[in-house]
C-alpha positions in Angstrom: 19.4 118.9 34.0 21.8 118.0 31.0 23.7 116.0 33.0 20.9 113.9 34.4 19.2 113.1 31.0 22.7 112.5 30.0 23.2 109.5 32.9 19.6 108.4 32.3 20.5 107.8 28.7 23.8 106.2 29.7 22.0 103.8 32.0 18.9 103.3 29.6 21.5 102.5 26.6 22.8 98.8 29.0 19.2 97.8 30.3 17.9 98.2 26.6 21.0 96.2 25.1 20.5 93.5 27.9 16.3 93.0 27.4 17.3 92.7 23.9 19.6 89.8 24.2 17.1 88.2 26.1 14.4 88.4 24.3 15.4 85.3 21.6 16.1 83.0 24.5 13.1 83.7 26.5 11.0 83.0 22.3 13.1 79.4 22.1 12.4 78.4 25.6 8.6 79.4 24.5 8.6 77.3 21.0 11.1 73.9 23.2 7.6 72.2 24.4 6.7 71.9 20.2 9.7 70.6 18.6 10.7 66.5 19.6 13.2 66.7 22.6 16.4 65.0 20.9 17.6 63.5 24.4 14.5 61.8 25.5 15.0 58.9 23.2 18.6 58.5 24.8 17.7 58.6 28.1 14.7 56.1 27.4 17.8 54.0 25.6 20.4 54.2 28.6 17.6 53.7 30.8 18.6 50.3 32.5 15.2 49.6 34.2 13.3 50.6 31.3 13.4 48.6 28.2 13.6 49.7 24.6 10.5 50.0 22.6 9.6 48.0 19.3 10.7 50.3 16.3 7.1 50.4 15.3 5.7 51.5 18.1 6.5 55.4 17.4 6.0 57.7 20.7 3.9 60.9 20.3 6.9 63.0 20.3 8.1 61.5 17.2 7.9 63.8 14.2 6.0 62.5 10.9 8.7 62.4 9.2 10.7 59.9 11.9 7.0 57.3 11.3 7.0 57.4 7.8 10.4 55.0 6.7 8.6 52.9 9.5 4.8 52.6 8.0 6.6 52.5 4.3 9.0 49.2 5.8 5.4 47.4 6.4 4.1 48.0 3.4 7.0 46.5 1.7 6.4 43.5 3.9 3.0 43.2 3.5 3.6 43.5 -0.4 6.7 40.9 -0.2 4.4 38.1 1.6 1.8 38.0 -0.7 4.2 37.9 -3.3 6.4 35.2 -2.2 2.9 33.2 -1.7 2.7 33.7 -5.2 5.9 32.4 -6.2 6.0 28.8 -4.5 1.9 28.6 -5.6 3.3 29.4 -9.3 6.4 26.6 -8.8 3.9 24.2 -7.6 1.4 24.6 -10.6 4.4 24.4 -13.0 5.5 21.5 -11.2 2.2 19.8 -11.6 2.5 20.7 -15.4 5.7 19.1 -15.8 4.2 15.6 -14.0 4.1 14.2 -17.4 4.0 10.0 -17.9 7.2 10.3 -20.0 9.0 12.4 -17.1 7.5 9.9 -14.8 8.7 6.8 -16.7 12.6 8.7 -17.0 12.2 9.6 -13.0 11.5 6.3 -12.3 13.5 3.9 -10.2 15.5 1.3 -12.2 13.1 -1.5 -11.2 10.1 0.3 -12.0 11.8 1.4 -15.2 12.6 -1.9 -16.2 9.2 -3.1 -15.8 7.6 -0.5 -17.9 9.9 -0.8 -20.8 9.0 -5.1 -20.5 5.2 -4.1 -20.4 5.5 -1.9 -23.5 7.5 -4.6 -25.1 5.2 -7.2 -24.3 2.0 -4.9 -25.8 4.7 -4.1 -28.8 4.2 -8.2 -29.5 0.6 -8.4 -28.6 0.3 -5.9 -31.7 2.6 -7.4 -34.1 1.1 -11.1 -33.6 -2.3 -9.8 -33.8 -1.0 -8.2 -37.4 0.6 -11.3 -38.3 -2.1 -14.0 -37.3 -5.0 -11.8 -38.7 -3.2 -11.5 -41.9 -2.4 -15.1 -41.9 -5.9 -16.5 -41.1 -7.7 -14.3 -43.6 -6.0 -15.7 -46.2 -5.5 -19.6 -45.1 -9.5 -19.6 -44.5 -9.6 -18.0 -48.4 -7.2 -20.5 -49.8 -9.5 -23.3 -48.2 -12.5 -22.3 -49.3 -11.6 -21.5 -53.2 -9.9 -25.7 -52.9 -13.2 -26.7 -51.2 -15.4 -24.9 -54.3 -12.8 -26.5 -56.5 -13.3 -29.9 -56.1 -17.4 -30.1 -55.2 -17.7 -31.5 -58.9 -14.9 -33.9 -59.1 -15.5 -37.7 -58.9 -11.5 -38.6 -58.3 -8.9 -37.7 -56.4 -6.3 -37.2 -59.0 -8.8 -34.7 -60.9 -9.1 -33.2 -57.4 -5.5 -32.9 -57.3 -5.2 -31.5 -61.2 -7.4 -28.8 -60.4 -6.1 -27.5 -56.8 -2.9 -27.8 -59.1 0.2 -26.6 -56.6 -1.2 -24.5 -54.0 -0.5 -24.7 -50.8 -3.7 -25.3 -49.0 -4.4 -28.2 -45.8 -7.3 -29.6 -48.6 -4.1 -29.9 -51.1 -2.4 -32.1 -48.0 -4.9 -34.3 -47.6 -5.4 -35.7 -51.4 -1.9 -35.9 -51.2 -1.7 -37.8 -48.4 -4.7 -40.1 -49.7 -3.3 -41.1 -53.5 -0.2 -41.7 -51.2 -2.1 -44.2 -48.9 -3.6 -45.9 -51.8 -0.4 -46.4 -54.1 1.6 -47.9 -51.1 -1.7 -49.8 -50.6 -2.0 -51.2 -54.0 -2.8 -55.2 -54.1 -4.4 -55.0 -50.7 -8.3 -55.8 -51.2 -9.1 -55.0 -47.8 -10.8 -51.6 -48.0 -11.2 -51.3 -44.6 -7.8 -51.4 -44.0 -7.0 -48.8 -46.4 -9.6 -46.5 -45.4 -8.2 -46.8 -41.5 -4.3 -46.1 -42.3 -5.8 -43.0 -44.8 -7.8 -41.6 -41.6 -4.7 -41.5 -39.8 -2.9 -39.6 -42.3 -5.8 -37.4 -41.9 -5.7 -36.9 -38.3 -2.2 -36.1 -38.7 -2.5 -33.2 -40.8 -5.5 -31.7 -39.0 -3.7 -31.9 -35.8 -0.5 -30.5 -37.5 -3.0 -27.7 -39.0 -4.0 -26.9 -35.6 -0.5 -26.7 -34.3 0.8 -24.4 -36.6 -2.5 -22.2 -36.7 -2.0 -21.4 -33.1 1.2 -20.4 -33.3 1.6 -17.1 -31.4 -1.9 -17.5 -29.6 -0.1 -19.2 -26.3 2.0 -16.1 -26.2 -1.1 -14.1 -26.0 -2.3 -16.1 -23.4 0.9 -15.4 -21.2 0.7 -11.7 -21.7 -2.7 -11.0 -20.9 -2.6 -13.3 -18.2 0.6 -12.1 -16.2 1.1 -8.4 -17.1 -1.2 -7.1 -14.3 0.8 -8.8 -12.0 4.2 -7.5 -13.5 2.8 -4.0 -13.8 1.5 -4.5 -10.0 5.0 -5.2 -8.8 6.2 -2.6 -10.3 3.9 -0.4 -8.6 4.8 -2.1 -5.1 8.5 -1.1 -5.9 7.6 2.6 -6.6 5.4 2.7 -3.7 8.1 1.1 -1.7 10.2 3.5 -2.6 8.2 6.5 -2.7 7.7 6.1 1.7 11.0 5.3 2.2 11.3 8.9 0.8 8.9 10.2 3.0 10.9 8.9 5.3 14.2 10.5 4.9 12.6 13.7 4.0 10.7 13.9 7.4 7.3 15.4 5.2 3.7 14.4 4.6 3.6 17.3 1.9 1.9 15.6 -1.0 3.6 17.3 -3.5 6.6 15.8 -2.7 5.3 12.7 -2.4 2.9 12.3 -4.9 5.5 12.1 -8.0 7.2 8.8 -7.0 3.5 7.4 -6.0 2.4 8.6 -10.0 5.4 7.3 -11.0 4.6 3.8 -9.5 0.8 3.5 -10.3 2.2 4.3 -13.8 3.6 0.7 -13.8 0.3 -0.7 -13.1 -1.3 1.1 -16.6 1.0 0.0 -18.5 0.7 -3.4 -17.5 -3.2 -3.3 -18.3 -2.5 -1.3 -21.4 -0.6 -5.0 -22.3 -2.5 -7.7 -20.9 -6.6 -6.0 -22.1 -6.0 -6.1 -25.3 -4.2 -9.8 -24.9 -7.2 -11.3 -23.5 -9.3 -10.1 -26.5 -7.1 -10.6 -29.2 -6.6 -13.9 -27.7 -10.4 -15.0 -27.6 -10.5 -13.2 -31.0 -8.2 -15.8 -32.5 -9.6 -18.7 -30.3 -12.9 -18.3 -32.1 -11.4 -17.6 -35.8 -9.2 -20.7 -35.3 -12.0 -22.7 -34.5 -14.0 -22.1 -37.5 -10.9 -22.8 -39.5 -10.1 -26.2 -38.1 -14.2 -26.9 -38.8 -12.9 -26.4 -42.5 -9.5 -28.5 -42.2 -12.3 -31.4 -40.8 -14.4 -30.8 -43.9 -11.5 -30.8 -46.5 -10.4 -34.7 -44.5 -13.9 -35.5 -45.1 -14.2 -34.6 -49.0 -10.8 -36.5 -49.1 -11.7 -39.6 -47.4 -14.9 -39.5 -49.4 -12.7 -38.9 -52.5 -10.7 -42.0 -51.7 -13.6 -44.2 -50.8 -15.2 -43.2 -54.5 -11.3 -44.9 -55.9 -11.5 -47.5 -54.3 -14.9 -48.7 -55.0 -14.0 -47.9 -59.1 -11.4 -50.1 -58.3 -13.4 -53.3 -57.3 -16.0 -51.9 -59.9 -13.1 -52.2 -62.6 -12.0 -55.7 -61.4 -14.4 -57.6 -61.0 -16.0 -56.1 -64.4 -12.7 -57.3 -65.9 -12.9 -60.5 -64.1 -16.6 -61.1 -65.4 -15.2 -60.4 -69.2 -12.2 -62.7 -68.6 -14.9 -65.9 -67.1 -17.4 -64.8 -70.1 -14.5 -65.0 -72.8 -13.5 -68.6 -71.6 
């Protein structure tokens, strides 16, 4: 019996040892379907007929840890796209803010830039003429009105010249011309001839005064008439260059073509800035000059009347002298 039990024990030990060795392998085989099969992707990649699946399409056999980097990468791409669009938008807004008249002038073509400089100089000339003529017309009108008031009660050319003194007004020139004609015509009994010659001298003085007072107004008229067309020339030239740039860049994006068109339109704007004040100032000075020339005509008439009085007094004194000599004889 002891021999049998010993033999049974010796037989059972190898069997138990074999069962213990086989138990872990069977457990691993039961757990294998839950784990991802490492050979499956390799089989799919090496298969000649099956195409490779995209990185985004994860198979159900993939673990959450493998799908997590793909999801994070997609999130980064989605967030990067709006950031890039916002960057372009901010760059465009910054470019539009920088589109100032000064920058448009510096970025313009050389011809457009020359047109702008010329129109700016014309505008400067306009305001210079305005200030100078305003001061001149104010001064000469005040002097002439004061001179006419001084000779309103005088009786002869000599008294008028003494009342006016050496002030350089148009009336002083007229009285000096009348006295010169009377002195040159001494001994001539024809009063009508003396008056005609004096009137001719007065007309020359009036015309000379009109030419002097209109100096600068022709420049205003030229600037007012030509500045819009000069600015339009700069605009046409600039738009032509813009279309050439569009053809070279092969794009019709407004952000690309807008600066060139804006630079071209700036030339027209400067032309209008130079022309409109020139026309207004010219019309104003035309009215003021007309009023001043009317004052000069009044001064010419006053000088003619003083000359006529002096001639009449001369004849009266000559006739009274003749009568006294006749009575004495």
